[in-house]
C-alpha positions in Angstrom: -138.8 72.1 -214.2 -141.6 73.0 -216.7 -145.3 73.0 -215.8 -146.0 69.5 -217.0 -143.1 68.1 -215.0 -144.4 69.9 -211.9 -147.9 68.5 -212.5 -146.5 65.0 -212.9 -144.1 65.3 -210.0 -146.5 66.8 -207.4 -147.5 64.3 -204.7 -149.3 64.7 -201.4 -146.5 63.1 -199.5 -146.9 62.8 -195.7 -143.3 61.9 -194.7 -141.8 65.3 -194.2 -138.5 66.6 -193.0 -137.6 70.1 -192.0 -136.8 72.7 -194.7 -135.7 76.3 -194.2 -138.5 78.7 -194.6 -137.3 82.1 -195.7 -139.0 85.4 -196.3 -137.9 84.9 -199.9 -139.7 81.6 -200.2 -142.9 83.0 -198.7 -142.8 85.9 -201.1 -142.1 83.6 -204.0 -145.1 81.4 -203.2 -147.4 84.3 -202.5 -146.4 86.0 -205.8 -147.2 82.8 -207.8 -150.6 82.5 -206.1 -151.3 86.1 -206.8 -150.7 85.6 -210.6 -153.6 83.2 -210.8 -156.7 84.1 -212.8 -159.9 85.1 -211.0 -163.4 86.3 -212.0 -163.1 90.0 -213.0 -159.6 89.9 -211.4 -161.2 90.1 -207.9 -158.5 87.8 -206.3 -160.5 86.6 -203.3 -157.8 84.5 -201.8 -156.0 85.3 -198.5 -153.1 83.3 -197.1 -151.6 83.1 -193.7 -148.0 81.7 -193.9 -147.2 80.2 -190.6 -143.6 79.3 -189.9 -142.7 80.9 -186.6 -142.1 77.9 -184.3 -144.6 78.9 -181.5 -147.4 79.8 -183.8 -146.7 76.7 -186.0 -147.0 74.5 -182.9 -150.2 76.2 -181.9 -151.8 75.6 -185.4 -150.8 71.9 -185.2 -153.0 71.5 -182.2 -156.0 72.0 -184.5 -155.2 68.9 -186.6 -157.7 66.0 -186.7 -156.6 62.5 -185.6 -154.8 60.8 -188.4 -153.0 64.0 -189.4 -150.2 63.8 -186.9 -147.9 63.6 -189.8 -148.4 67.4 -190.2 -146.4 67.8 -187.0 -143.3 67.5 -189.2 -144.3 70.4 -191.5 -141.9 73.3 -191.5 -144.7 75.7 -192.6 -148.5 75.6 -192.7 -150.3 77.9 -195.2 -153.8 78.7 -194.2 -155.9 79.3 -197.3 -158.8 81.7 -196.7 -161.5 83.2 -198.8 -164.9 85.0 -198.5 -167.7 84.7 -201.1 -168.4 88.4 -200.9 -164.9 89.1 -202.3 -165.6 87.5 -205.6 -168.2 87.1 -208.4 -171.6 85.9 -207.4 -173.7 85.2 -210.4 -177.5 85.6 -210.5 -177.9 81.9 -211.2 -176.2 81.1 -207.9 -172.7 80.3 -209.1 -170.0 81.5 -206.6 -166.5 81.7 -207.8 -164.6 82.4 -204.6 -163.6 78.8 -203.9 -162.8 78.0 -207.5 -160.6 81.1 -207.8 -158.9 80.4 -204.5 -158.3 76.8 -205.6 -156.7 78.0 -208.8 -154.4 80.4 -206.9 -153.6 77.6 -204.4 -152.7 75.2 -207.2 -150.3 77.8 -208.6 -148.7 78.0 -205.2 -148.5 74.2 -204.8 -147.0 73.7 -208.3 -144.4 76.4 -207.5 -143.5 74.6 -204.3 -143.2 71.4 -206.2 -140.9 73.1 -208.7 -138.7 74.2 -205.8 -138.4 70.6 -204.6 -141.0 70.9 -201.7 -144.1 69.0 -200.7 -147.1 71.3 -200.3 -149.9 69.0 -199.1 -153.4 70.5 -198.6 -155.7 68.9 -196.0 -159.3 69.2 -194.8 -158.7 67.3 -191.6 -158.5 70.0 -188.9 -160.8 71.9 -186.5 -161.7 75.0 -188.6 -162.9 77.0 -185.6 -159.8 76.3 -183.5 -157.5 77.0 -186.4 -159.3 80.3 -187.1 -159.1 81.3 -183.5 -155.3 80.6 -183.3 -154.7 82.5 -186.6 -157.0 85.4 -185.9 -159.1 84.7 -189.0 -162.4 86.6 -188.8 -165.6 84.6 -188.4 -167.0 85.6 -191.9 -163.9 84.2 -193.6 -163.8 80.6 -194.8 -160.6 78.7 -193.8 -160.7 76.5 -196.8 -157.6 74.3 -196.3 -154.3 74.1 -194.6 -151.3 73.4 -196.9 -148.5 71.6 -195.1 -145.0 72.4 -196.4 -141.8 70.5 -196.0 -139.2 68.4 -197.8 -140.1 64.8 -198.7 -138.3 62.6 -196.3 -136.3 59.6 -197.6 -137.6 57.4 -194.8 -141.3 56.8 -194.2 -142.4 58.7 -191.1 -143.3 56.5 -188.1 -146.4 58.8 -187.7 -148.0 57.2 -190.8 -150.5 54.4 -190.4 -152.3 52.0 -192.8 -153.0 53.4 -196.2 -150.8 56.4 -195.5 -147.8 54.2 -195.7 -148.9 52.6 -199.0 -149.7 56.1 -200.4 -146.2 57.2 -199.6 -144.6 54.6 -201.8 -147.1 54.3 -204.6 -149.1 57.0 -206.3 -152.7 56.5 -205.4 -154.8 55.3 -208.3 -156.1 58.2 -210.5 -159.3 58.1 -212.4 -158.7 57.5 -216.1 -159.7 60.4 -218.4 -162.6 58.6 -219.9 -164.3 58.8 -216.4 -164.1 62.6 -216.2 -163.3 64.1 -219.6 -166.3 64.1 -221.8 -166.7 65.1 -225.5 -169.4 67.6 -226.5 -171.9 66.3 -224.0 -171.8 65.3 -220.3 -171.2 61.5 -220.0 -170.1 61.1 -223.6 -166.5 59.9 -224.1 
């Protein structure tokens, strides 16, 4: 699969089935994230790959209502970063989340290429997840990426719009709404 195919194939599916999580898979995904660009090559991202059954079950207790579908994930990747680990420009721009997002996108596209779903979420109790994972207080736990294989059947855990989103790609903004030419707002 080439890059454009991975971009077009990637979906945030919620119906997951179990997939084997190997040390080789974790190393592969980590290596791809590590190749992402970052400001002055500071590489502010830190990942916790959770696949051991007991620890995985513990992390799942931090999920917000509506994210019960994550209980079927075979691995959860905690995406962490700290602003002090990356560029901080005098005008206030902070790159740590941007750079960590680029690295995480590389990881997600590699997972897609391997036939996996890698679905990042914001719906979890950050403090509880950080405690379970041993993430220090000064580190931001930016997202949890849920990894599994896309299930052929829609999960009974899904409700409402989640079921529709599983069968139809959610509407995307057309480029003229976000891609401007030469001046903001000009298409």
